[in-house]
CHARMM internal coordinates of N, CA and C (Angstrom, degrees):
IC EDIT
DIST 1 N 1 CA 1.4461
DIST 1 CA 1 C 1.5025
ANGL 1 N 1 CA 1 C 108.69
DIST 1 C 2 N 1.3530
ANGL 1 CA 1 C 2 N 117.46
DIHE 1 N 1 CA 1 C 2 N 123.02
DIST 2 N 2 CA 1.4649
ANGL 1 C 2 N 2 CA 117.51
DIHE 1 CA 1 C 2 N 2 CA 178.78
DIST 2 CA 2 C 1.5320
ANGL 2 N 2 CA 2 C 112.26
DIHE 1 C 2 N 2 CA 2 C -58.08
DIST 2 C 3 N 1.3055
ANGL 2 CA 2 C 3 N 115.53
DIHE 2 N 2 CA 2 C 3 N 153.23
DIST 3 N 3 CA 1.4677
ANGL 2 C 3 N 3 CA 120.90
DIHE 2 CA 2 C 3 N 3 CA -176.85
DIST 3 CA 3 C 1.5152
ANGL 3 N 3 CA 3 C 112.61
DIHE 2 C 3 N 3 CA 3 C -58.35
DIST 3 C 4 N 1.3502
ANGL 3 CA 3 C 4 N 118.30
DIHE 3 N 3 CA 3 C 4 N -40.04
DIST 4 N 4 CA 1.4695
ANGL 3 C 4 N 4 CA 119.81
DIHE 3 CA 3 C 4 N 4 CA -178.82
DIST 4 CA 4 C 1.5136
ANGL 4 N 4 CA 4 C 110.38
DIHE 3 C 4 N 4 CA 4 C -62.12
DIST 4 C 5 N 1.3236
ANGL 4 CA 4 C 5 N 116.37
DIHE 4 N 4 CA 4 C 5 N -43.10
DIST 5 N 5 CA 1.4760
ANGL 4 C 5 N 5 CA 120.66
DIHE 4 CA 4 C 5 N 5 CA 179.07
DIST 5 CA 5 C 1.5295
ANGL 5 N 5 CA 5 C 109.71
DIHE 4 C 5 N 5 CA 5 C -63.62
DIST 5 C 6 N 1.3191
ANGL 5 CA 5 C 6 N 114.89
DIHE 5 N 5 CA 5 C 6 N -44.93
DIST 6 N 6 CA 1.4675
ANGL 5 C 6 N 6 CA 119.46
DIHE 5 CA 5 C 6 N 6 CA 179.62
DIST 6 CA 6 C 1.5207
ANGL 6 N 6 CA 6 C 111.41
DIHE 5 C 6 N 6 CA 6 C -56.77
DIST 6 C 7 N 1.3240
ANGL 6 CA 6 C 7 N 115.13
DIHE 6 N 6 CA 6 C 7 N -43.27
DIST 7 N 7 CA 1.4770
ANGL 6 C 7 N 7 CA 119.06
DIHE 6 CA 6 C 7 N 7 CA 178.67
DIST 7 CA 7 C 1.5198
ANGL 7 N 7 CA 7 C 111.14
DIHE 6 C 7 N 7 CA 7 C -62.68
DIST 7 C 8 N 1.3465
ANGL 7 CA 7 C 8 N 116.63
DIHE 7 N 7 CA 7 C 8 N -43.84
DIST 8 N 8 CA 1.4501
ANGL 7 C 8 N 8 CA 120.90
DIHE 7 CA 7 C 8 N 8 CA 177.78
DIST 8 CA 8 C 1.5340
ANGL 8 N 8 CA 8 C 110.94
DIHE 7 C 8 N 8 CA 8 C -61.70
DIST 8 C 9 N 1.3204
ANGL 8 CA 8 C 9 N 117.54
DIHE 8 N 8 CA 8 C 9 N -40.83
DIST 9 N 9 CA 1.4492
ANGL 8 C 9 N 9 CA 121.93
DIHE 8 CA 8 C 9 N 9 CA 178.79
DIST 9 CA 9 C 1.5259
ANGL 9 N 9 CA 9 C 109.07
DIHE 8 C 9 N 9 CA 9 C -61.53
DIST 9 C 10 N 1.3264
ANGL 9 CA 9 C 10 N 117.07
DIHE 9 N 9 CA 9 C 10 N -47.59
DIST 10 N 10 CA 1.4510
ANGL 9 C 10 N 10 CA 120.96
DIHE 9 CA 9 C 10 N 10 CA -179.23
DIST 10 CA 10 C 1.4994
ANGL 10 N 10 CA 10 C 111.25
DIHE 9 C 10 N 10 CA 10 C -60.02
DIST 10 C 11 N 1.3217
ANGL 10 CA 10 C 11 N 116.34
DIHE 10 N 10 CA 10 C 11 N -45.93
DIST 11 N 11 CA 1.4696
ANGL 10 C 11 N 11 CA 121.07
DIHE 10 CA 10 C 11 N 11 CA -179.92
DIST 11 CA 11 C 1.5047
ANGL 11 N 11 CA 11 C 111.36
DIHE 10 C 11 N 11 CA 11 C -62.74
DIST 11 C 12 N 1.3401
ANGL 11 CA 11 C 12 N 116.39
DIHE 11 N 11 CA 11 C 12 N -41.92
DIST 12 N 12 CA 1.4585
ANGL 11 C 12 N 12 CA 120.23
DIHE 11 CA 11 C 12 N 12 CA -178.97
DIST 12 CA 12 C 1.5138
ANGL 12 N 12 CA 12 C 112.30
DIHE 11 C 12 N 12 CA 12 C -69.21
DIST 12 C 13 N 1.2830
ANGL 12 CA 12 C 13 N 118.34
DIHE 12 N 12 CA 12 C 13 N -41.45
DIST 13 N 13 CA 1.4726
ANGL 12 C 13 N 13 CA 122.19
DIHE 12 CA 12 C 13 N 13 CA -176.26
DIST 13 CA 13 C 1.5084
ANGL 13 N 13 CA 13 C 112.70
DIHE 12 C 13 N 13 CA 13 C -75.29
DIST 13 C 14 N 1.2879
ANGL 13 CA 13 C 14 N 117.87
DIHE 13 N 13 CA 13 C 14 N -47.66
DIST 14 N 14 CA 1.4838
ANGL 13 C 14 N 14 CA 120.70
DIHE 13 CA 13 C 14 N 14 CA -176.49
DIST 14 CA 14 C 1.5189
ANGL 14 N 14 CA 14 C 112.18
DIHE 13 C 14 N 14 CA 14 C -99.63
DIST 14 C 15 N 1.2967
ANGL 14 CA 14 C 15 N 118.21
DIHE 14 N 14 CA 14 C 15 N -7.23
DIST 15 N 15 CA 1.4670
ANGL 14 C 15 N 15 CA 121.71
DIHE 14 CA 14 C 15 N 15 CA 176.55
DIST 15 CA 15 C 1.5253
ANGL 15 N 15 CA 15 C 113.06
DIHE 14 C 15 N 15 CA 15 C 74.16
DIST 15 C 16 N 1.2964
ANGL 15 CA 15 C 16 N 118.15
DIHE 15 N 15 CA 15 C 16 N 15.83
DIST 16 N 16 CA 1.4707
ANGL 15 C 16 N 16 CA 122.52
DIHE 15 CA 15 C 16 N 16 CA -179.79
DIST 16 CA 16 C 1.5383
ANGL 16 N 16 CA 16 C 109.29
DIHE 15 C 16 N 16 CA 16 C -161.69
DIST 16 C 17 N 1.3259
ANGL 16 CA 16 C 17 N 116.77
DIHE 16 N 16 CA 16 C 17 N 160.57
DIST 17 N 17 CA 1.4503
ANGL 16 C 17 N 17 CA 118.38
DIHE 16 CA 16 C 17 N 17 CA 174.22
DIST 17 CA 17 C 1.5282
ANGL 17 N 17 CA 17 C 110.70
DIHE 16 C 17 N 17 CA 17 C -70.22
DIST 17 C 18 N 1.3366
ANGL 17 CA 17 C 18 N 117.19
DIHE 17 N 17 CA 17 C 18 N 168.31
DIST 18 N 18 CA 1.4431
ANGL 17 C 18 N 18 CA 120.22
DIHE 17 CA 17 C 18 N 18 CA 177.93
DIST 18 CA 18 C 1.5505
ANGL 18 N 18 CA 18 C 109.61
DIHE 17 C 18 N 18 CA 18 C -60.27
DIST 18 C 19 N 1.3023
ANGL 18 CA 18 C 19 N 115.26
DIHE 18 N 18 CA 18 C 19 N 154.63
DIST 19 N 19 CA 1.4740
ANGL 18 C 19 N 19 CA 119.63
DIHE 18 CA 18 C 19 N 19 CA 177.31
DIST 19 CA 19 C 1.5209
ANGL 19 N 19 CA 19 C 110.14
DIHE 18 C 19 N 19 CA 19 C -62.53
DIST 19 C 20 N 1.3349
ANGL 19 CA 19 C 20 N 117.29
DIHE 19 N 19 CA 19 C 20 N 147.19
DIST 20 N 20 CA 1.4738
ANGL 19 C 20 N 20 CA 120.80
DIHE 19 CA 19 C 20 N 20 CA 179.70
DIST 20 CA 20 C 1.5456
ANGL 20 N 20 CA 20 C 108.64
DIHE 19 C 20 N 20 CA 20 C -55.92
DIST 20 C 21 N 1.3121
ANGL 20 CA 20 C 21 N 112.93
DIHE 20 N 20 CA 20 C 21 N 136.17
DIST 21 N 21 CA 1.4687
ANGL 20 C 21 N 21 CA 118.45
DIHE 20 CA 20 C 21 N 21 CA -179.93
DIST 21 CA 21 C 1.5402
ANGL 21 N 21 CA 21 C 114.12
DIHE 20 C 21 N 21 CA 21 C 83.23
DIST 21 C 22 N 1.3434
ANGL 21 CA 21 C 22 N 114.37
DIHE 21 N 21 CA 21 C 22 N -2.22
DIST 22 N 22 CA 1.4651
ANGL 21 C 22 N 22 CA 118.46
DIHE 21 CA 21 C 22 N 22 CA 178.29
DIST 22 CA 22 C 1.5236
ANGL 22 N 22 CA 22 C 109.44
DIHE 21 C 22 N 22 CA 22 C -132.31
DIST 22 C 23 N 1.2860
ANGL 22 CA 22 C 23 N 114.01
DIHE 22 N 22 CA 22 C 23 N 65.77
DIST 23 N 23 CA 1.4536
ANGL 22 C 23 N 23 CA 120.40
DIHE 22 CA 22 C 23 N 23 CA -174.96
DIST 23 CA 23 C 1.5211
ANGL 23 N 23 CA 23 C 113.37
DIHE 22 C 23 N 23 CA 23 C -78.21
DIST 23 C 24 N 1.3178
ANGL 23 CA 23 C 24 N 115.92
DIHE 23 N 23 CA 23 C 24 N -5.40
DIST 24 N 24 CA 1.4786
ANGL 23 C 24 N 24 CA 117.93
DIHE 23 CA 23 C 24 N 24 CA -179.39
DIST 24 CA 24 C 1.5107
ANGL 24 N 24 CA 24 C 110.43
DIHE 23 C 24 N 24 CA 24 C -122.73
DIST 24 C 25 N 1.3252
ANGL 24 CA 24 C 25 N 114.50
DIHE 24 N 24 CA 24 C 25 N 145.33
DIST 25 N 25 CA 1.4537
ANGL 24 C 25 N 25 CA 118.66
DIHE 24 CA 24 C 25 N 25 CA 175.07
DIST 25 CA 25 C 1.5439
ANGL 25 N 25 CA 25 C 108.81
DIHE 24 C 25 N 25 CA 25 C -89.19
DIST 25 C 26 N 1.3175
ANGL 25 CA 25 C 26 N 114.99
DIHE 25 N 25 CA 25 C 26 N 153.48
DIST 26 N 26 CA 1.4780
ANGL 25 C 26 N 26 CA 116.68
DIHE 25 CA 25 C 26 N 26 CA 173.14
DIST 26 CA 26 C 1.5056
ANGL 26 N 26 CA 26 C 106.17
DIHE 25 C 26 N 26 CA 26 C -66.79
DIST 26 C 27 N 1.3135
ANGL 26 CA 26 C 27 N 116.57
DIHE 26 N 26 CA 26 C 27 N 153.83
DIST 27 N 27 CA 1.4179
ANGL 26 C 27 N 27 CA 122.80
DIHE 26 CA 26 C 27 N 27 CA -175.49
DIST 27 CA 27 C 1.5477
ANGL 27 N 27 CA 27 C 110.37
DIHE 26 C 27 N 27 CA 27 C -57.50
DIST 27 C 28 N 1.3368
ANGL 27 CA 27 C 28 N 117.15
DIHE 27 N 27 CA 27 C 28 N -44.18
DIST 28 N 28 CA 1.4770
ANGL 27 C 28 N 28 CA 120.34
DIHE 27 CA 27 C 28 N 28 CA -177.72
DIST 28 CA 28 C 1.5609
ANGL 28 N 28 CA 28 C 109.71
DIHE 27 C 28 N 28 CA 28 C -65.88
DIST 28 C 29 N 1.3209
ANGL 28 CA 28 C 29 N 117.89
DIHE 28 N 28 CA 28 C 29 N -33.22
DIST 29 N 29 CA 1.4514
ANGL 28 C 29 N 29 CA 119.47
DIHE 28 CA 28 C 29 N 29 CA 177.46
DIST 29 CA 29 C 1.5322
ANGL 29 N 29 CA 29 C 111.12
DIHE 28 C 29 N 29 CA 29 C -67.65
DIST 29 C 30 N 1.3238
ANGL 29 CA 29 C 30 N 113.33
DIHE 29 N 29 CA 29 C 30 N -43.22
DIST 30 N 30 CA 1.4748
ANGL 29 C 30 N 30 CA 118.15
DIHE 29 CA 29 C 30 N 30 CA 177.31
DIST 30 CA 30 C 1.5225
ANGL 30 N 30 CA 30 C 113.33
DIHE 29 C 30 N 30 CA 30 C -61.11
DIST 30 C 31 N 1.3214
ANGL 30 CA 30 C 31 N 114.94
DIHE 30 N 30 CA 30 C 31 N -42.58
DIST 31 N 31 CA 1.4812
ANGL 30 C 31 N 31 CA 120.55
DIHE 30 CA 30 C 31 N 31 CA 178.29
DIST 31 CA 31 C 1.5291
ANGL 31 N 31 CA 31 C 109.96
DIHE 30 C 31 N 31 CA 31 C -63.47
DIST 31 C 32 N 1.3171
ANGL 31 CA 31 C 32 N 117.58
DIHE 31 N 31 CA 31 C 32 N -41.70
DIST 32 N 32 CA 1.4507
ANGL 31 C 32 N 32 CA 121.20
DIHE 31 CA 31 C 32 N 32 CA 179.91
DIST 32 CA 32 C 1.5568
ANGL 32 N 32 CA 32 C 110.12
DIHE 31 C 32 N 32 CA 32 C -64.31
DIST 32 C 33 N 1.3377
ANGL 32 CA 32 C 33 N 115.59
DIHE 32 N 32 CA 32 C 33 N -43.94
DIST 33 N 33 CA 1.4617
ANGL 32 C 33 N 33 CA 119.64
DIHE 32 CA 32 C 33 N 33 CA 175.63
DIST 33 CA 33 C 1.5049
ANGL 33 N 33 CA 33 C 112.36
DIHE 32 C 33 N 33 CA 33 C -57.85
DIST 33 C 34 N 1.3264
ANGL 33 CA 33 C 34 N 115.81
DIHE 33 N 33 CA 33 C 34 N -44.13
DIST 34 N 34 CA 1.4772
ANGL 33 C 34 N 34 CA 118.16
DIHE 33 CA 33 C 34 N 34 CA -178.51
DIST 34 CA 34 C 1.5237
ANGL 34 N 34 CA 34 C 109.59
DIHE 33 C 34 N 34 CA 34 C -65.56
DIST 34 C 35 N 1.3290
ANGL 34 CA 34 C 35 N 119.03
DIHE 34 N 34 CA 34 C 35 N -42.13
DIST 35 N 35 CA 1.4801
ANGL 34 C 35 N 35 CA 121.13
DIHE 34 CA 34 C 35 N 35 CA 178.30
DIST 35 CA 35 C 1.5315
ANGL 35 N 35 CA 35 C 110.01
DIHE 34 C 35 N 35 CA 35 C -59.84
DIST 35 C 36 N 1.3220
ANGL 35 CA 35 C 36 N 116.63
DIHE 35 N 35 CA 35 C 36 N -43.97
DIST 36 N 36 CA 1.4668
ANGL 35 C 36 N 36 CA 120.55
DIHE 35 CA 35 C 36 N 36 CA -178.04
DIST 36 CA 36 C 1.5270
ANGL 36 N 36 CA 36 C 110.81
DIHE 35 C 36 N 36 CA 36 C -66.71
DIST 36 C 37 N 1.3131
ANGL 36 CA 36 C 37 N 117.56
DIHE 36 N 36 CA 36 C 37 N -40.32
DIST 37 N 37 CA 1.4605
ANGL 36 C 37 N 37 CA 120.94
DIHE 36 CA 36 C 37 N 37 CA 177.17
DIST 37 CA 37 C 1.5095
ANGL 37 N 37 CA 37 C 112.57
DIHE 36 C 37 N 37 CA 37 C -63.78
DIST 37 C 38 N 1.3378
ANGL 37 CA 37 C 38 N 116.13
DIHE 37 N 37 CA 37 C 38 N -43.00
DIST 38 N 38 CA 1.4986
ANGL 37 C 38 N 38 CA 120.03
DIHE 37 CA 37 C 38 N 38 CA 179.14
DIST 38 CA 38 C 1.5161
ANGL 38 N 38 CA 38 C 107.91
DIHE 37 C 38 N 38 CA 38 C -63.75
DIST 38 C 39 N 1.3190
ANGL 38 CA 38 C 39 N 117.73
DIHE 38 N 38 CA 38 C 39 N -46.30
DIST 39 N 39 CA 1.4688
ANGL 38 C 39 N 39 CA 120.79
DIHE 38 CA 38 C 39 N 39 CA -179.73
DIST 39 CA 39 C 1.5326
ANGL 39 N 39 CA 39 C 111.11
DIHE 38 C 39 N 39 CA 39 C -59.00
DIST 39 C 40 N 1.3016
ANGL 39 CA 39 C 40 N 116.11
DIHE 39 N 39 CA 39 C 40 N -43.97
DIST 40 N 40 CA 1.4981
ANGL 39 C 40 N 40 CA 120.11
DIHE 39 CA 39 C 40 N 40 CA 178.73
DIST 40 CA 40 C 1.5278
ANGL 40 N 40 CA 40 C 110.81
DIHE 39 C 40 N 40 CA 40 C -63.74
DIST 40 C 41 N 1.3041
ANGL 40 CA 40 C 41 N 116.89
DIHE 40 N 40 CA 40 C 41 N -41.06
DIST 41 N 41 CA 1.4796
ANGL 40 C 41 N 41 CA 119.63
DIHE 40 CA 40 C 41 N 41 CA -179.19
DIST 41 CA 41 C 1.5254
ANGL 41 N 41 CA 41 C 109.52
DIHE 40 C 41 N 41 CA 41 C -66.63
DIST 41 C 42 N 1.3092
ANGL 41 CA 41 C 42 N 117.51
DIHE 41 N 41 CA 41 C 42 N -41.64
DIST 42 N 42 CA 1.4945
ANGL 41 C 42 N 42 CA 121.09
DIHE 41 CA 41 C 42 N 42 CA 178.05
DIST 42 CA 42 C 1.5201
ANGL 42 N 42 CA 42 C 110.45
DIHE 41 C 42 N 42 CA 42 C -62.65
DIST 42 C 43 N 1.3309
ANGL 42 CA 42 C 43 N 114.81
DIHE 42 N 42 CA 42 C 43 N -41.86
DIST 43 N 43 CA 1.4948
ANGL 42 C 43 N 43 CA 119.32
DIHE 42 CA 42 C 43 N 43 CA 179.94
DIST 43 CA 43 C 1.5316
ANGL 43 N 43 CA 43 C 110.21
DIHE 42 C 43 N 43 CA 43 C -62.65
DIST 43 C 44 N 1.3191
ANGL 43 CA 43 C 44 N 116.51
DIHE 43 N 43 CA 43 C 44 N -42.91
DIST 44 N 44 CA 1.4578
ANGL 43 C 44 N 44 CA 119.89
DIHE 43 CA 43 C 44 N 44 CA -178.67
DIST 44 CA 44 C 1.5214
ANGL 44 N 44 CA 44 C 111.00
DIHE 43 C 44 N 44 CA 44 C -68.39
DIST 44 C 45 N 1.3281
ANGL 44 CA 44 C 45 N 116.76
DIHE 44 N 44 CA 44 C 45 N -39.30
DIST 45 N 45 CA 1.4662
ANGL 44 C 45 N 45 CA 119.63
DIHE 44 CA 44 C 45 N 45 CA 176.74
DIST 45 CA 45 C 1.5295
ANGL 45 N 45 CA 45 C 110.39
DIHE 44 C 45 N 45 CA 45 C -61.34
DIST 45 C 46 N 1.2983
ANGL 45 CA 45 C 46 N 116.84
DIHE 45 N 45 CA 45 C 46 N -43.64
DIST 46 N 46 CA 1.4977
ANGL 45 C 46 N 46 CA 120.32
DIHE 45 CA 45 C 46 N 46 CA 179.13
DIST 46 CA 46 C 1.5350
ANGL 46 N 46 CA 46 C 109.66
DIHE 45 C 46 N 46 CA 46 C -63.80
DIST 46 C 47 N 1.2919
ANGL 46 CA 46 C 47 N 118.79
DIHE 46 N 46 CA 46 C 47 N -39.95
DIST 47 N 47 CA 1.4584
ANGL 46 C 47 N 47 CA 121.03
DIHE 46 CA 46 C 47 N 47 CA 178.08
DIST 47 CA 47 C 1.5088
ANGL 47 N 47 CA 47 C 110.56
DIHE 46 C 47 N 47 CA 47 C -65.78
DIST 47 C 48 N 1.3358
ANGL 47 CA 47 C 48 N 119.49
DIHE 47 N 47 CA 47 C 48 N -40.48
DIST 48 N 48 CA 1.4663
ANGL 47 C 48 N 48 CA 122.44
DIHE 47 CA 47 C 48 N 48 CA 178.00
DIST 48 CA 48 C 1.5242
ANGL 48 N 48 CA 48 C 110.19
DIHE 47 C 48 N 48 CA 48 C -64.07
DIST 48 C 49 N 1.3332
ANGL 48 CA 48 C 49 N 116.34
DIHE 48 N 48 CA 48 C 49 N -43.56
DIST 49 N 49 CA 1.4595
ANGL 48 C 49 N 49 CA 117.79
DIHE 48 CA 48 C 49 N 49 CA -179.04
DIST 49 CA 49 C 1.5119
ANGL 49 N 49 CA 49 C 110.96
DIHE 48 C 49 N 49 CA 49 C -66.95
DIST 49 C 50 N 1.3197
ANGL 49 CA 49 C 50 N 118.60
DIHE 49 N 49 CA 49 C 50 N -36.62
DIST 50 N 50 CA 1.4429
ANGL 49 C 50 N 50 CA 122.74
DIHE 49 CA 49 C 50 N 50 CA 179.20
DIST 50 CA 50 C 1.5532
ANGL 50 N 50 CA 50 C 108.52
DIHE 49 C 50 N 50 CA 50 C -66.29
DIST 50 C 51 N 1.3010
ANGL 50 CA 50 C 51 N 117.14
DIHE 50 N 50 CA 50 C 51 N -40.77
DIST 51 N 51 CA 1.4691
ANGL 50 C 51 N 51 CA 120.74
DIHE 50 CA 50 C 51 N 51 CA -179.94
DIST 51 CA 51 C 1.5468
ANGL 51 N 51 CA 51 C 109.62
DIHE 50 C 51 N 51 CA 51 C -66.51
DIST 51 C 52 N 1.2858
ANGL 51 CA 51 C 52 N 118.78
DIHE 51 N 51 CA 51 C 52 N -38.55
DIST 52 N 52 CA 1.4628
ANGL 51 C 52 N 52 CA 122.10
DIHE 51 CA 51 C 52 N 52 CA 178.28
DIST 52 CA 52 C 1.5085
ANGL 52 N 52 CA 52 C 110.57
DIHE 51 C 52 N 52 CA 52 C -65.58
DIST 52 C 53 N 1.3477
ANGL 52 CA 52 C 53 N 115.75
DIHE 52 N 52 CA 52 C 53 N -36.06
DIST 53 N 53 CA 1.4559
ANGL 52 C 53 N 53 CA 120.06
DIHE 52 CA 52 C 53 N 53 CA -179.63
DIST 53 CA 53 C 1.4922
ANGL 53 N 53 CA 53 C 112.44
DIHE 52 C 53 N 53 CA 53 C -69.36
DIST 53 C 54 N 1.3337
ANGL 53 CA 53 C 54 N 118.76
DIHE 53 N 53 CA 53 C 54 N -24.41
DIST 54 N 54 CA 1.4519
ANGL 53 C 54 N 54 CA 122.69
DIHE 53 CA 53 C 54 N 54 CA 179.49
DIST 54 CA 54 C 1.5250
ANGL 54 N 54 CA 54 C 113.26
DIHE 53 C 54 N 54 CA 54 C -82.53
DIST 54 C 55 N 1.3007
ANGL 54 CA 54 C 55 N 116.46
DIHE 54 N 54 CA 54 C 55 N -11.72
DIST 55 N 55 CA 1.4934
ANGL 54 C 55 N 55 CA 119.16
DIHE 54 CA 54 C 55 N 55 CA -178.00
DIST 55 CA 55 C 1.4867
ANGL 55 N 55 CA 55 C 112.03
DIHE 54 C 55 N 55 CA 55 C -77.45
END
COOR INIT
IC SEED 1 N 1 CA 1 C
IC BUILD
């Protein structure tokens, strides 16, 4: 994941930039964030498709 995207993910998930001196996430935290983001994206896509089907 490019650094810019990682920064955006951190800001979006925790609502703030990383703490000073801790500019990197642990690998397991990053993997968890990626899984959560993918799950949320899939959920939103499913909701959008369902909404389109109701029209």
